[in-house]
C-alpha positions as CSV (number, residue, x, y, z in Angstrom):
1,M,20.0,15.7,68.4
2,K,22.4,18.6,67.5
3,V,23.5,18.5,64.2
4,D,27.4,19.3,63.7
5,S,28.3,21.7,61.2
6,D,30.1,19.1,58.9
7,T,26.9,16.7,58.8
8,S,24.3,19.4,58.1
9,L,22.5,18.2,55.1
10,T,22.8,20.2,51.9
11,S,19.8,21.4,49.9
12,E,20.8,18.6,47.1
13,E,21.0,15.9,49.8
14,L,17.7,17.1,51.3
15,E,16.5,16.2,47.5
16,R,18.3,12.9,47.1
17,Y,17.1,11.6,50.5
18,N,13.6,13.1,50.5
19,R,11.8,9.6,50.4
20,Q,13.7,8.6,53.5
21,I,13.5,11.8,55.1
22,I,9.8,11.9,54.9
23,L,10.1,8.5,57.0
24,F,12.5,9.0,59.5
25,G,13.5,12.9,59.7
26,E,16.4,15.0,58.8
27,E,17.8,14.4,62.0
28,S,18.3,10.5,61.6
29,Q,19.7,11.4,57.7
30,A,22.3,13.4,59.9
31,K,23.2,10.3,61.6
32,L,23.4,8.3,58.5
33,K,25.8,11.2,57.1
34,K,28.0,10.8,60.0
35,S,28.4,7.2,60.3
36,R,31.2,4.8,59.4
37,V,30.3,1.2,58.0
38,L,32.8,-1.4,57.2
39,V,31.9,-4.0,54.7
40,V,34.0,-7.1,54.1
41,G,33.3,-8.5,51.0
42,A,32.2,-7.0,47.8
43,G,30.5,-10.1,46.1
44,G,26.7,-10.9,45.8
45,L,26.1,-9.8,49.4
46,G,28.2,-6.7,49.6
47,S,27.1,-5.5,45.9
48,S,23.5,-5.3,47.2
49,A,24.4,-4.0,50.6
50,L,27.1,-1.3,49.4
51,Y,24.3,-0.2,46.8
52,Y,21.6,0.5,49.3
53,L,24.2,1.9,51.9
54,A,25.5,4.3,49.5
55,A,22.4,5.2,48.0
56,A,21.1,5.8,51.8
57,G,23.7,8.6,52.4
58,V,25.8,6.5,54.9
59,G,28.8,9.0,55.4
60,R,31.8,6.6,55.0
61,I,31.9,3.3,53.7
62,I,35.2,1.1,53.9
63,V,35.1,-2.0,51.7
64,V,37.6,-4.9,51.6
65,D,37.9,-7.4,48.9
66,R,41.2,-8.4,47.0
67,E,39.4,-10.3,44.4
68,R,38.9,-9.4,40.6
69,V,35.7,-9.5,38.7
70,E,35.2,-12.5,36.8
71,L,32.5,-13.2,34.2
72,S,31.0,-15.9,36.5
73,N,29.9,-13.0,39.3
74,L,27.7,-11.3,36.9
75,N,24.6,-13.5,37.6
76,R,24.5,-11.9,41.3
77,Q,27.4,-9.0,41.9
78,I,25.3,-6.5,40.5
79,L,27.6,-3.7,41.3
80,Y,29.8,-5.1,38.2
81,T,29.0,-5.0,34.6
82,S,30.9,-7.0,31.5
83,S,33.4,-4.3,31.2
84,D,34.8,-4.7,34.7
85,V,35.7,-8.2,33.8
86,G,39.4,-8.6,34.8
87,L,39.3,-5.3,36.9
88,S,39.8,-5.4,40.6
89,K,36.6,-5.4,42.6
90,A,38.0,-2.5,44.8
91,S,38.5,-0.2,41.6
92,A,35.3,-1.2,40.0
93,T,33.1,-0.7,43.7
94,L,34.8,2.8,44.1
95,R,33.9,3.9,40.4
96,R,30.1,2.8,40.7
97,L,29.4,4.1,44.2
98,R,31.0,7.5,43.4
99,E,28.9,7.3,40.3
100,L,25.9,6.6,42.5
101,N,26.3,8.9,45.2
102,P,29.3,11.5,45.1
103,N,28.4,12.7,48.7
104,V,29.3,9.5,50.2
105,D,33.2,9.1,51.1
106,V,34.4,5.6,49.7
107,L,37.7,3.4,50.8
108,T,38.2,0.4,48.9
109,L,40.9,-2.0,50.0
110,S,42.3,-4.7,47.3
111,R,43.8,-7.1,50.1
112,D,42.9,-9.8,52.2
113,F,40.9,-9.0,55.3
114,D,43.6,-10.2,58.3
115,E,44.1,-9.9,61.9
116,G,46.3,-6.8,61.2
117,L,43.6,-4.9,59.0
118,A,40.8,-6.0,61.4
119,E,42.4,-4.2,64.3
120,E,43.0,-1.2,62.4
121,I,40.0,-0.6,60.9
122,V,37.0,-2.0,63.2
123,P,37.8,0.5,66.3
124,K,37.0,3.2,63.9
125,V,33.9,2.3,62.6
126,D,30.2,2.4,63.8
127,L,29.4,-1.1,62.6
128,A,30.3,-3.6,60.4
129,I,28.6,-5.8,57.4
130,D,29.8,-9.7,56.8
131,A,29.4,-10.0,53.1
132,L,31.7,-12.9,53.1
133,D,31.6,-16.2,51.4
134,N,34.0,-18.4,54.0
135,W,33.8,-19.0,57.5
136,G,37.4,-18.4,59.0
137,T,37.2,-14.8,57.9
138,R,33.7,-14.6,59.3
139,I,35.1,-15.7,62.7
140,L,37.7,-13.2,62.5
141,L,35.5,-10.2,61.8
142,N,33.0,-11.4,64.8
143,R,35.6,-11.8,67.0
144,V,37.3,-8.6,66.4
145,C,34.0,-6.9,66.4
146,V,33.1,-8.4,69.9
147,K,36.3,-6.9,71.1
148,Y,35.7,-3.5,70.2
149,G,32.0,-3.5,70.9
150,K,30.9,-3.1,67.3
151,P,27.7,-4.4,66.1
152,L,27.9,-7.0,63.2
153,I,25.7,-7.8,60.6
154,H,26.0,-11.2,59.4
155,A,24.6,-12.8,56.2
156,G,25.3,-15.9,54.0
157,V,23.6,-17.8,51.2
158,E,23.8,-20.9,49.3
159,G,21.4,-22.2,46.5
160,F,18.1,-20.7,47.2
161,Y,18.9,-20.0,50.7
162,G,19.9,-17.4,53.0
163,Q,20.4,-16.5,56.6
164,L,20.8,-13.3,58.6
165,M,21.9,-12.6,62.1
166,V,22.4,-9.4,63.9
167,I,25.4,-9.5,66.8
168,V,25.2,-6.6,69.3
169,P,28.2,-7.5,71.5
170,G,27.1,-7.6,75.4
171,E,23.5,-8.2,74.2
172,T,23.1,-11.1,71.8
173,A,24.9,-14.1,71.1
174,C,27.8,-13.7,68.7
175,L,28.6,-15.7,65.4
176,Q,30.9,-17.9,67.4
177,C,27.8,-18.8,69.8
178,I,25.9,-20.8,66.9
179,I,29.1,-21.9,64.8
180,P,31.2,-23.4,67.7
181,A,33.2,-25.7,65.1
182,K,35.1,-24.8,61.9
183,L,32.6,-25.5,59.2
184,S,33.7,-27.4,55.8
185,E,33.8,-24.9,52.8
186,R,32.7,-25.9,49.4
187,K,33.7,-23.8,46.4
188,P,32.3,-23.1,44.0
189,F,28.9,-23.1,45.5
190,P,25.5,-22.8,43.5
191,I,23.8,-19.7,43.9
192,I,20.6,-18.2,42.1
193,G,21.4,-14.3,41.6
194,P,18.4,-12.9,43.6
195,I,19.0,-14.6,46.9
196,P,22.5,-12.4,47.8
197,G,20.6,-9.4,46.6
198,I,17.8,-10.1,49.1
199,L,20.1,-10.9,52.0
200,G,22.5,-8.2,51.1
201,A,19.6,-5.5,50.9
202,M,18.5,-7.0,54.4
203,E,21.8,-6.2,55.9
204,A,21.7,-3.0,54.8
205,L,18.2,-2.2,56.0
206,E,19.5,-3.5,59.5
207,A,22.6,-1.2,59.3
208,I,20.3,1.7,58.6
209,K,17.8,0.9,61.5
210,I,20.8,0.5,64.0
211,L,22.5,4.0,62.5
212,T,19.5,5.8,62.8
213,G,17.6,4.3,65.8
214,C,14.5,3.8,63.9
215,G,13.0,0.7,63.7
216,E,13.0,-2.7,65.5
217,I,16.5,-4.4,65.0
218,A,16.4,-8.2,64.3
219,K,18.5,-9.3,67.7
220,G,18.4,-12.3,69.3
221,K,17.4,-14.2,66.2
222,L,18.2,-16.0,63.1
223,M,16.6,-15.1,60.1
224,L,16.2,-18.2,57.3
225,F,14.9,-17.1,54.1
226,N,14.0,-19.6,51.8
227,G,13.7,-18.6,48.1
228,H,12.2,-21.8,46.7
229,S,9.0,-21.6,48.7
230,L,9.6,-17.8,49.5
231,S,9.5,-18.1,53.0
232,L,11.0,-16.5,56.1
233,I,11.4,-17.9,59.6
234,S,12.5,-16.6,62.5
235,V,14.5,-18.5,65.1
236,S,15.2,-17.5,68.4
237,I,18.8,-17.8,69.6
238,K,20.4,-17.8,72.8
239,R,23.9,-16.8,73.7
240,N,26.7,-19.5,74.8
241,P,27.8,-19.2,78.2
242,K,31.1,-20.8,77.6
243,C,31.6,-19.1,74.0
244,P,35.2,-18.3,73.7
245,V,34.7,-14.9,72.1
246,C,31.8,-13.5,74.1
247,S,30.9,-15.2,77.4
248,H,33.2,-12.5,79.4
249,L,30.8,-9.9,78.7
250,F,27.8,-11.2,80.4
251,Q,30.1,-12.4,83.7
């Protein structure tokens, strides 16, 4: 791959990313540099995913979260410290990611992720990450990603448990295929801090593999993580031929 002049790696970047460049080479690092990723949610899942995406050198990261940092967030949302309590997550996230890696272009939006915003942002990114805590917005994100053919990495957590699914429109089942009915929401739900950290890191890993083309993507499966017994199970999933969101892609 010929590296464009605006995505060539500086000497500082070559040193910063040395350990992963050893693994997958400068061309893959340049792919990360020119990539655009949307992360919806900057809570427990988003904290971990965002930190690793920025550390890895993803060129542009767009973050959407309208909430403010609360004291009860700090057991799991590792982007924030006690001094951030009361601040918008958007502003705290922007500062923290810039401190971690000033080479990454970070745009944070302190607003709801609604239909209009989805239609505006999703077509402009390479993939999206679901770091949400509600099914309504997840289903919206899934639908718009399918519409524009953008890979979506979903994760969800509760208690000691988590799940992860990679959606590639036209190749795999979408989120609506396996969640056909509206699910009930429970808030606040119990959670132990490391669980969203683990699942968020897994989301970042899958994103890096998709963006670089290195590694085997977890397509066609639902990964179920049990932190109580420390086990990871892979469940094969198939698309729903009557899915109202993605069935047209397979006709």
